[in-house]
PATOR-197918 format. One line per field, with one value per residue (C-alpha): x, y, z. Coordinates in steps of 0.1 Angstrom, whole numbers. Each point is the difference from the previous one (the first is absolute). Layout:
<recs>
u: (X | ...)
v: (Y | ...)
w: (Z | ...)
</recs>
This chain:
<recs>
u: (-460 | 8 | 32 | -20 | -18 | 34 | 8 | 36 | 21 | 7 | 25 | 31 | 23 | -29 | -15 | 36 | 5 | 31 | 9 | 2 | -4 | -34 | -18 | -13 | -15 | -19 | -11 | -12 | -17 | -21 | -9 | -10 | -22 | -19 | -12 | -15 | -32 | 1 | -6 | 29 | 25 | -5 | 5 | 33 | 10 | -7 | 23 | 29 | 0 | 1 | 30 | 19 | -4 | 3 | -7 | -14 | -35 | 16 | 25 | -30 | -24 | 27 | 5 | -40 | -14 | -24 | -2 | 14 | -30 | -16 | 31 | -7 | -35 | 15 | 18 | -31 | -23 | 23 | 11 | -37 | -2 | -19 | -31 | -32 | 17 | -21 | 15 | -26 | 8 | 25 | -18 | -20 | -38 | -9 | 35 | 3 | -10 | -35 | -29 | -5 | -28 | 17 | 27 | -23 | -34 | -9 | 5 | -36 | -18 | 17 | -8 | -38 | 0 | 14 | -26 | -28 | -13 | 6 | -15 | -23 | -22 | -25 | -31 | -11 | 34 | 14 | 33 | 16 | 29 | 21 | 4 | 35 | 31 | 22 | 27 | -20 | -7 | 34 | 15 | -32 | 16 | 39 | -16 | -16 | 31 | -4 | 22 | -14 | -3 | -32 | 5 | -4 | -31 | -15 | 4 | -18 | -28 | -10 | 6 | -24 | -24 | -1 | 6 | 26 | -11 | -21 | -31 | -28 | -17 | 33 | 11 | -38 | 5 | 37 | -11 | 19 | -34 | 13 | -26 | 10 | 16 | -24 | -29 | 23 | 8 | -45 | -4 | 22 | -16 | -36 | 1 | 20 | -25 | -34 | 16 | 5 | -34 | -11 | -19 | -1 | 24 | -6 | 25 | -14 | 21 | -23 | 13 | -19 | -16 | -14 | -13 | -34 | -3 | 18 | -26 | -30 | 17 | 3 | -34 | -15 | 19 | -16 | 32 | -8 | 36 | 29 | 21 | 39 | 1 | -15 | 15 | -9 | 19 | -7)
v: (-843 | -32 | -17 | -38 | 20 | 7 | -33 | -11 | 1 | -35 | 9 | -23 | 24 | 15 | -38 | -15 | 30 | 15 | 35 | 14 | 38 | -3 | -18 | 33 | 10 | -29 | 3 | 35 | -10 | -25 | 28 | 24 | -27 | -8 | 33 | -3 | -12 | -33 | 23 | 25 | -32 | -15 | 33 | 10 | -32 | 0 | 37 | -19 | -31 | 29 | 17 | -31 | -19 | -37 | -23 | 24 | -14 | -35 | 22 | 24 | -29 | -15 | 31 | 11 | -33 | 13 | -23 | 7 | -3 | 28 | 23 | -7 | 6 | 33 | 10 | -6 | 22 | 30 | -7 | 5 | 34 | -18 | -1 | -20 | 5 | 20 | 23 | -2 | -38 | -25 | -31 | 0 | -2 | -36 | -8 | -6 | -30 | -20 | 0 | -27 | -13 | -2 | -21 | -24 | 4 | -27 | 28 | 12 | -29 | -9 | 30 | -3 | -35 | 23 | 25 | -17 | -13 | 33 | 26 | 20 | 30 | 24 | -15 | 35 | 11 | -32 | 9 | -24 | -7 | -25 | -3 | -9 | 25 | 8 | -15 | -32 | -6 | 4 | -23 | -26 | 9 | -10 | -30 | -13 | 7 | 35 | 23 | 37 | 31 | 18 | 22 | -21 | -17 | 30 | 6 | -33 | 4 | 30 | -19 | -24 | 28 | 2 | 31 | 7 | 27 | 0 | 8 | 4 | -29 | -21 | 19 | -8 | -39 | 1 | -14 | -28 | -16 | -44 | -11 | 23 | -20 | -29 | 27 | 10 | -35 | -6 | 27 | -13 | -33 | 8 | 16 | -28 | -27 | 19 | 3 | -32 | -7 | 18 | 24 | 41 | 20 | 37 | 19 | 29 | 30 | 23 | 30 | 9 | 29 | -28 | -21 | 6 | 2 | -35 | -10 | 16 | -11 | -39 | -1 | 13 | -29 | -36 | -24 | -38 | -9 | -5 | 30 | -5 | 32 | 29 | 22 | 32 | 24 | -6)
w: (416 | 21 | -14 | -6 | -35 | -17 | -18 | 5 | -30 | -19 | -23 | 3 | 21 | 23 | 6 | 12 | 19 | -13 | 0 | -33 | -14 | -11 | 31 | 18 | -33 | -3 | 33 | -6 | -32 | 17 | 30 | -28 | -16 | 32 | -1 | -32 | -11 | -25 | -31 | 11 | 6 | -31 | -18 | 19 | -8 | -36 | 1 | 15 | -23 | -32 | 18 | 10 | -33 | -8 | 26 | 26 | 2 | 17 | 20 | 10 | 11 | 24 | 13 | 3 | -1 | -29 | -27 | -33 | -16 | 19 | -8 | -37 | 4 | 17 | -26 | -27 | 21 | 1 | -40 | -2 | 21 | 26 | -21 | 19 | 33 | 21 | 22 | 29 | 9 | -1 | -14 | -34 | 6 | 9 | 17 | 41 | 20 | -11 | 24 | 18 | -15 | -32 | 17 | 18 | -14 | 28 | 26 | -6 | 0 | 33 | 16 | -14 | 21 | 32 | -1 | -8 | 35 | 16 | -25 | 11 | -15 | -9 | -21 | -3 | -18 | -11 | 19 | 16 | 24 | 18 | 35 | -3 | 6 | -31 | 23 | 11 | -40 | -6 | 23 | -12 | -39 | 12 | 19 | -29 | -20 | -13 | 15 | -5 | 20 | 13 | -26 | -27 | 20 | -1 | -32 | -15 | 27 | -19 | -36 | 15 | 14 | 35 | 17 | 27 | 19 | 33 | -5 | 28 | -7 | 2 | 33 | 18 | -14 | 21 | 29 | 16 | 8 | 5 | -24 | -25 | -22 | -2 | -6 | -33 | -4 | 1 | -20 | -30 | -3 | 0 | -38 | -15 | 21 | -15 | -33 | -4 | 7 | -23 | 26 | -4 | 26 | 11 | 19 | 13 | 17 | 22 | 20 | 27 | -15 | -23 | 24 | 1 | -37 | -5 | 25 | -21 | -35 | 15 | 17 | -36 | -21 | -1 | 5 | -17 | -2 | 31 | 1 | 9 | 20 | 12 | 20 | 17 | 23 | 38)
</recs>
């Protein structure tokens, strides 16, 4: 256990660096406490408080750095035979650090704005993904004032129904064509343009094996309205 994790006693003599009979005991107490979890620390200090008697809570707080109220709560829990204290977890259900979207609700909308221009997808399955990596999105969020790790970005994207696995379609679409970005920008603008004009939009995802079938269907359908995009595999 590194020395910096051991609390330094703040009782009067120890804080002044004086040599006194209890100095080593105070150090050993903090050494022992450094190996316990927070429940065990609280209960041990509660037992010590009961053994030492009046004024012990204040002295133990100075020695260990644990608040008097926490020591008092430990005594109450021991008096109740640790009822409602689960043996398989340190903290009660619901305790711990809240998720980032609860602390900063705006982060979800900021992430949506970041990925909107670069969202790709499969119209056959409604699956969607982003072209930027998790690290890139994490860096963009940090630049926008929201410092979050790549795993947190991954969790938020899943919450927004984005797929994170690399599938065959995404691999095929990952070429470094110089006009690739402009292609996606153009395709992203077309649906909004046609929707604003009140015109229908048809998105067709034609596999190679369906090429002739798509051609047959198109040849038999009389199209009377402009169509936003009709793509077939080349």
